[in-house]
N, C-alpha and C positions, 0 to 999 in steps of 0.2 A: 618479380616472382620467380623463384627457382623452378625451372621446367621439370626437374626431377621430382618435385613435390606435387606437380599437377595431377598425376594419376591418383594420388591419395586424397586430393581435394575434390575430385569429381564426384565421388559418391555422396559426400556431404552437401555439395552444391545441388546435386540431383534431389536429395532428400529435402533440402530447403525449398527447392522449386515445387516439388510435388506436395509437400506438407504445409506450405505457407503461402507462396505466391499464387499458385493456381487456385486454391480455395478463396483467397482474398480477391482475385480477379473475378471469380464466379459470383462472389458476394456483391462486388461492384456492379456487375451486369444485372443481377436481380434488383438492385436498388434503383435502377434506371428504367425499369419497365413496369407496366401495370399488371393486374392479374390475368389479362388476356395476352400478355407478351408484347404489347405495343410500347415503343419508347416514350418515356414521359419523365418530367421532373416533379410531378405532383407529389411523389412520396416525400421529397425533401421540403417542398412548399408546405405540405401538411404538418411536418414536424415543427417548422419554425413559425407557423401560423396558429398552432394549437396551444393555448396558454397552459393546458394541463401537461403536455409533453415538454414544454419549456421549463415548467416547474420541476418536472422529473429530472431534467438535465441539470438544472441548478442545484437541486437537492443531492444529486449524485456527486457533483464536483464539491459541494459543501461537505458531504460526508467524507470524501477523501481528505479535505483540508483539516477537518476536525480530528480525524484519525492520525494524520501527520503531526498535529500539534500535541495530542496526548502521548503519542509514541515518543516524541522528542523529550517531553517532560519526564518520562520514565527512563529513557535511554541515557540521558546525560549523567544522572547519578551513578549508573552502572559503569559508564565509561570512566568517570572520575575515580571511582573505586578501583577500576582496573589500572588506571594511571599511577595511583599511589600504592598499589599492592606489590608484594614481592613476586618472584617467578612462580612459586608454587600456587599462590592465590590467584595469579593471573590464569594459570591453566584451569583452575577450578571455575573461574568466571566464564572462560571460553566454553568449557564443557557444559556448564549449566545453560549457557545461551544457545548452544547447538542442540541440547537435549530435546526441546519441544519440536524441533524440525524433524526428528526421527519418527514423529507421529503425524499423520496426514491432517490437513486442515479440517476435513470433514469430522474426524474423530474428536479433535479438540473442540470443534463447534458443538457437537452433541454433548461433550462433557460439560460445556458451559450451560446447557439446558438444565442439567442436574444442579449445578452450582446456583443458578439464578432462579430456579423453579420455586414453586410455592412451598415445598417441603425441603428446600435446599438449605445449606448451612448459613447463607447470608440472611435469608428470611427468618430462620429460626433465631439467629443471633439478634436481629432487630426486635423480635418479639421479646426475647429475654431481657434486652436492655430497655424496653419500654417505648421504643420508637414506633412499633406497629402494634395495634390492638389485637391483631390476628395475623396468621401467616398469609402472605400475598406473593404472587408471582412478580418477579422483576424483569420478565421478558417482554418482548413486543413493544419496545420503545427505542428511540434513537440513542439515548444515553447508554443503554445496555449494549446496543450494536457497536457504538464507538469503542466502548471498553473492551469488548470481545475482539474486535478487529485489531485494536492496538496491541493486545496480548499476542495475537496470532502473527502480526507483522513485526513485532519487536525485534527479532533476530536480524531482520533485513536492514535495520537501522544501526543496531549495536555493532554488528560485525564489520561493516565498512568503516565506521569511525575508529574501531579498535585497530583495523589494518592501517589506517592513516597515522594514528598515534604511535603505532609500533615503529614506523619509519621516521618519526619526528625526532628532533634533537631535544632530549630531556634537559640538557644543561641550560636552555634558555629560561625555563621556569625556575630552576634553582638559582640562576644568576639574578633574576628579577626579585626573588624572595630575599636573597643576600643583600641586595641594594635597598631593601626596605619596603618593597611592594607587599601589600596585604593579600590574603587569599582571593578576595573578590577582584582585586586589580590584576593578579596573575591570571585568574580565570578569564577576565574580559579582554585583556591585551595580549595574552600569550596562548592560552589553551584553546579558547574558542576559535581564534583565527587558524590554529593548527587543525582543529576538528572540522572546519568549514567544508573542505572538499568532500570528506566522508559523510558529513551530515547531509549535504545536498545530494550526493549519490544515494544515500539511504532514503531520502525523501522521495526520490524518483521511484524506487522499488515499492515503498510503502503506499504511495499514492496510487500507483498502478494496481497493486494488489487489493487495496480497499475498495476502489471504484468498480472493480470487475468481479468481486467475490460473490457470485450468485448464491451459493449454498448458505454462507453465513448470513447474508442479507435476508434471505428467505426464512431461514430457521429462527434466527434471533430477532429480526425486525418484524416478522409476521406479515400478514396480508395487508395491513393498513399502511405500511411504509413501502412505497413504490420507488424503485430506482431503475436506471436504464437496463441493467441485466434482466430484472423481472419483467420489464416492459417488452423487451425483445422476446423473452420466453412466451409471454402471453400472446404476442402477435403471431408467433410460430405455432405454439402448441395448442392454443385455445381458439384463436380467430383464423388461423391458417392464412395469415396475410404475410407471405414471404417477402414481397417487395418492400412493404412498410418496415418489417423487421430488419431487412438488410440495410435500409437507409438509416434506421435508428442505430444499428451496430456500427455503421460507418461514422455517424456523428459522435458516438461514444469513443470510437477509436481516434477520431480527429481531435476531440476535446482533450482526451488524456494525453495524446501525443504532443499537443501544443504545450501543455503544462510540463510534461516530462522534458521536452526539448529546451524549454526555458530554464528549467532547473539544471539540465546538463550543461547548457551554455554558461550559466552562472558559475558552475563548479570548475569550469575551465578558464575562468577569468584569471589574468596574470597575477593579480594580487592574492587570489586564493591559491592558485596552483603553486605559487612560490613558497607557501607554507607546507605543502605536502612533502 
């Protein structure tokens, strides 16, 4: 490290220490004591012994996986359109991808309440088409939650893949097509391996965002769908069980970190890195 750069790095390091490491350490201390302050591992034992809490953890990880899958299905056509588009159309695609990020997730979540509500455009269209006998709300179910989270997290997958494809050699796909490879063969043997590092990087971001999005999970999913962020909030804000909430937060952090580290390690595999 350049010693001349050290004075400029110290404020950032101090901010990271004060804003992340210290609160994380305090959270760890809270998770290892009971309500009286005595050291104990009971908080973690209770988490893994309680079938309800285990189901909440499984549902949270499952939600992240479902959002990643749907986001991928939506993102790949956008990326392929970008790949085949000209320079002007590429700028339009990037702009439209970035545009939702100019609005906060909270605002977009509440906009979806109008869209999926009883008097929203989707419900009204279903009535007009004869699918619904009367207007009905499409909120407060996991399907709606997955769709909303996929729309919110979509730029976090599209942009890394576009960045990877921008640095890739476009002549490989052209050469494969010239030699007689069909569109699906070019996609499976050339384009998807090129996209793989960006896809895995985007999966990390989408999974982390989906599993920890408390506001969207609460507003769109409703009270019947319980995920770990809501469980932590209930333990803190309703039951005032700070040690239990701290342990649950650490379990969520550990579970998502393991998945994210696995995806990151996969994205750095030599066979994938060679296509970037």
